[in-house]
C-alpha positions in Angstrom: 100.5 -40.8 75.7 98.3 -42.5 78.4 100.7 -44.8 79.9 99.2 -44.5 83.4 95.6 -45.0 82.4 94.0 -48.4 83.0 92.8 -50.4 80.0 89.1 -50.2 79.9 86.9 -53.3 80.2 87.0 -56.6 82.2 90.4 -57.4 83.7 92.3 -60.0 82.0 91.8 -63.6 83.4 94.5 -65.3 85.3 96.1 -68.4 83.5 94.3 -70.8 86.0 91.0 -69.2 85.2 91.1 -70.1 81.5 89.1 -73.0 80.1 91.4 -75.9 79.3 92.1 -76.6 75.6 90.1 -79.9 75.5 87.0 -78.4 77.0 86.5 -75.4 74.6 84.2 -74.9 71.7 85.8 -76.0 68.5 85.7 -73.1 66.0 83.5 -70.2 64.7 83.7 -68.9 61.0 82.7 -65.3 60.1 83.1 -63.4 56.9 82.1 -59.7 55.8 81.7 -58.5 59.2 83.3 -56.3 62.0 84.7 -58.0 65.1 84.6 -55.9 68.2 84.5 -56.3 72.0 81.9 -56.3 74.8 83.4 -57.0 78.2 84.8 -60.5 78.0 83.0 -61.5 74.8 83.5 -60.5 71.1 80.8 -59.0 69.1 80.3 -59.9 65.3 78.4 -57.2 63.5 77.1 -58.1 60.0 74.0 -57.5 57.9 71.8 -59.7 60.1 72.8 -57.8 63.3 75.0 -58.2 66.3 76.1 -61.6 67.8 78.0 -62.2 70.9 80.5 -65.0 71.1 82.3 -65.8 74.5 86.0 -65.5 73.9 86.8 -67.5 77.1 85.5 -70.8 75.6 86.5 -70.4 71.9 89.4 -72.5 70.5 89.5 -71.0 67.0 88.2 -68.0 65.4 88.2 -68.1 61.6 88.0 -64.8 59.7 87.1 -64.9 56.2 87.2 -62.3 53.4 85.7 -58.9 54.3 86.3 -59.0 57.9 87.7 -56.2 60.1 88.8 -56.8 63.7 89.4 -54.1 66.4 92.4 -53.9 68.7 90.1 -54.5 71.7 88.7 -57.5 70.1 92.3 -59.0 69.5 93.2 -58.0 73.1 90.4 -60.2 74.6 90.9 -63.0 72.3 94.7 -63.1 73.1 94.0 -62.8 76.8 91.8 -65.8 76.6 94.2 -67.9 74.6 92.0 -68.4 71.5 93.6 -69.0 68.1 92.7 -66.5 65.3 93.0 -67.7 61.7 92.7 -65.5 58.9 91.5 -67.5 55.9 91.1 -66.9 52.3 88.1 -67.4 50.0 85.8 -70.2 51.3 88.0 -70.7 54.3 90.9 -72.6 52.7 94.2 -70.6 53.0 95.2 -70.4 56.7 97.2 -67.7 58.6 97.4 -68.3 62.3 98.0 -66.7 65.7 98.0 -68.3 69.0 98.9 -68.0 72.6 99.6 -71.0 74.8 97.5 -71.8 77.8 100.5 -72.7 79.8 103.5 -70.9 81.1 105.6 -74.1 81.0 108.0 -75.0 78.2 108.2 -78.7 79.3 106.3 -80.1 76.4 108.1 -77.9 74.0 111.5 -79.1 75.4 110.4 -82.7 75.2 109.2 -82.2 71.7 112.5 -80.7 70.6 114.5 -83.4 72.4 112.5 -86.2 70.6 112.6 -84.7 67.2 116.4 -84.0 67.3 117.4 -87.6 67.8 116.8 -90.0 64.9 116.0 -93.0 67.1 113.4 -91.2 69.3 111.9 -89.4 66.2 111.4 -92.7 64.5 109.7 -94.1 67.6 107.3 -91.2 67.8 106.5 -91.4 64.0 105.9 -95.2 64.3 103.6 -94.5 67.2 101.7 -92.1 65.0 101.2 -94.8 62.4 100.4 -97.4 65.0 97.5 -95.2 66.1 96.0 -95.5 62.5 96.7 -99.3 62.4 95.3 -100.7 65.6 95.9 -104.3 66.1 98.9 -104.3 63.7 102.6 -104.3 64.6 104.5 -101.6 62.8 107.4 -101.5 65.2 109.8 -102.9 62.6 108.7 -101.1 59.5 110.8 -98.5 57.9 109.4 -95.0 57.1 109.0 -95.9 53.5 107.0 -99.0 54.3 104.8 -97.0 56.7 104.1 -94.2 54.1 103.2 -96.9 51.6 100.8 -98.6 53.9 99.3 -95.2 55.0 98.7 -94.3 51.3 96.8 -97.6 50.6 94.7 -97.0 53.8 93.7 -93.6 52.6 92.8 -94.7 49.2 90.8 -97.3 50.8 89.0 -94.7 52.9 88.2 -92.7 49.8 86.8 -95.6 47.9 84.7 -96.6 50.9 83.2 -93.2 51.4 82.4 -92.9 47.8 80.6 -96.2 47.9 78.6 -95.2 50.9 77.6 -91.8 50.0 77.3 -92.3 46.1 79.7 -89.3 45.5 82.0 -90.0 42.6 85.7 -89.9 43.3 88.6 -89.9 41.1 91.6 -88.2 42.8 92.6 -85.4 45.2 93.2 -82.4 43.0 93.0 -78.7 44.2 94.5 -75.2 43.8 95.4 -73.2 46.8 94.9 -70.0 45.1 91.5 -71.0 43.5 88.9 -72.8 45.6 86.3 -72.8 42.7 88.8 -74.7 40.4 88.1 -78.0 42.1 84.9 -80.2 41.9 82.6 -80.4 44.7 84.3 -83.2 46.6 87.7 -81.6 46.4 86.1 -78.3 47.6 84.6 -80.0 50.5 87.9 -81.9 51.3 89.7 -78.5 51.3 87.2 -76.8 53.5 87.1 -79.9 56.0 91.0 -80.1 56.1 91.3 -76.4 56.8 89.0 -76.7 59.8 90.9 -79.7 61.2 94.4 -77.8 60.6 93.0 -74.8 62.5 91.8 -76.8 65.5 95.0 -78.8 65.6 97.0 -75.7 65.5 95.1 -74.2 68.3 95.5 -77.2 70.5 99.4 -77.6 69.7 99.9 -73.9 70.7 97.6 -74.0 73.6 99.8 -76.9 75.1 102.9 -74.8 74.5 104.3 -77.1 71.6 105.8 -76.0 68.4 103.7 -76.2 65.3 106.8 -76.4 63.1 108.6 -79.3 64.8 107.2 -82.3 63.0 108.1 -86.1 63.1 106.7 -87.2 60.0 106.4 -83.9 58.0 109.4 -81.6 57.9 110.3 -78.2 56.5 107.1 -76.4 57.0 106.1 -73.9 59.8 103.1 -76.2 60.5 104.8 -79.6 60.1 103.6 -80.9 63.6 100.0 -79.6 62.8 100.0 -81.9 59.7 101.4 -84.7 61.7 98.5 -84.6 64.3 95.8 -83.8 61.8 96.6 -86.8 59.8 95.6 -88.9 62.8 91.9 -88.0 62.4 91.3 -87.5 58.7 89.9 -90.9 57.9 87.7 -90.7 60.8 86.6 -87.0 60.5 87.4 -84.7 57.6 87.2 -87.0 54.8 83.8 -88.7 55.8 82.4 -85.3 56.5 83.4 -83.9 53.1 81.7 -86.9 51.2 78.6 -86.7 53.4 78.3 -83.0 52.8 78.7 -83.3 49.1 76.0 -86.0 49.0 73.5 -83.5 50.3 74.2 -81.2 47.3 74.2 -78.0 49.4 74.2 -74.6 47.7 77.4 -73.5 49.5 79.8 -76.4 49.9 82.2 -74.5 52.0 79.6 -73.3 54.6 77.9 -76.6 54.8 81.1 -78.5 55.4 82.2 -76.2 58.2 78.8 -76.7 59.9 79.1 -80.5 59.8 82.8 -80.5 60.7 81.8 -78.5 64.0 79.2 -81.2 64.8 81.5 -84.0 64.2 84.3 -82.5 66.2 81.8 -82.4 69.2 80.4 -85.9 68.6 83.8 -87.6 68.3 85.3 -85.7 71.2 88.3 -84.8 68.9 89.5 -81.9 71.1 89.9 -84.0 74.2 91.4 -86.8 72.2 93.8 -84.5 70.5 95.0 -83.1 73.8 95.6 -86.7 75.1 97.3 -87.9 71.9 99.8 -85.0 71.8 100.7 -85.4 75.4 101.1 -89.2 75.1 103.1 -88.9 71.9 105.6 -86.6 73.7 105.8 -88.7 76.8 103.8 -86.5 79.2 101.9 -89.4 80.7 104.0 -89.2 83.8 101.5 -86.8 85.2 98.6 -89.2 84.6 98.5 -90.4 88.1 97.7 -87.1 89.7 94.5 -85.2 89.7 93.5 -82.4 87.4 94.4 -79.5 89.8 97.8 -81.0 90.7 98.5 -81.7 86.9 97.5 -78.2 86.0 99.8 -76.6 88.7 102.7 -78.7 87.5 102.3 -78.1 83.8 101.0 -74.4 84.0 103.3 -73.2 86.9 104.7 -69.7 86.2 108.3 -70.9 86.5 111.6 -69.5 85.1 114.9 -71.2 85.6 118.4 -70.9 84.3 120.1 -73.7 82.3 123.2 -75.2 83.9 125.5 -77.6 82.3 126.2 -79.6 85.4 122.9 -79.5 87.4 120.4 -79.0 84.5 118.7 -76.1 86.0 119.4 -73.5 88.7 117.2 -70.8 90.1 116.6 -67.5 88.3 116.2 -64.3 90.0 119.4 -64.8 92.0 122.5 -62.7 91.7 125.4 -65.1 90.6 128.5 -63.1 91.3 132.0 -63.1 92.9 130.3 -64.2 96.3 130.2 -67.7 94.9 133.9 -69.0 95.1 133.2 -71.2 92.1 132.6 -68.3 89.9 135.4 -66.0 91.3 138.2 -65.8 88.7 139.4 -62.4 89.7 137.0 -60.3 87.7 134.4 -58.0 89.2 130.8 -58.3 87.8 130.9 -55.1 85.6 134.2 -55.9 84.0 133.2 -59.0 82.2 
């Protein structure tokens, strides 16, 4: 065993040194290659040679079939807070890992509180739908009415994209286990949505929230991912899919991912996604402070102890019989 030996390579960065989620590169996809490490970057070795990718600025690394990754590569990826997604053929089945870019659980606690109360959960769900219907009042609509209106909106988006690009559209049909079973537009939609889900998952985890605590979607480990991703599909992944198919590329999956990467940048989706998640969970109370102060509040390395009366008391303190309120005649080791 080498317990006393220092880990080789660049020392891991401090949390405050990491690139903020909204300022990162969107995603990179690789297949049939070996992922290794060189200092604070990862190296991608394939038949074309060796490529260096800066881990500190990467949001999502998508690893397709035939990919091997070393322990040192995963170490530097984890230290820099990037999300690694192992995906299936053509990048459609997703498995994810992530590390928050914050020490605070404030947003996670806020998310759990809002989703656990029917009234506040409905309010957040309505806000999500309101973001898709600007200028309309959905405050009195039931969830059934909201779902119906959203379904009609999405069908309209499909028809408009089809008419604009000349790509035939019938309906959304796909097989999770067989990418090639679908027609070109359904393949492109699957590839585009997977990119969007991966990016959304990375942002949610980076902010310290739970991917599984959804407000509209329920019962799945990525319910909140689907909630947030749905806010951008009509603007991002659906148009990209139709525009890609219209170009008739040889590789639908690869072409769709490239256009998604460009569109994510052009539409500033990551900045918007961070802002939208914070606003939906009621984190706007920090909006009147500058970035450095906000970062210190959200990312402070703080651990407290829950208290039923005061809400929270300090951790790292010995609470024993010296406190008369806790003295009921038992010595500490006899509990």
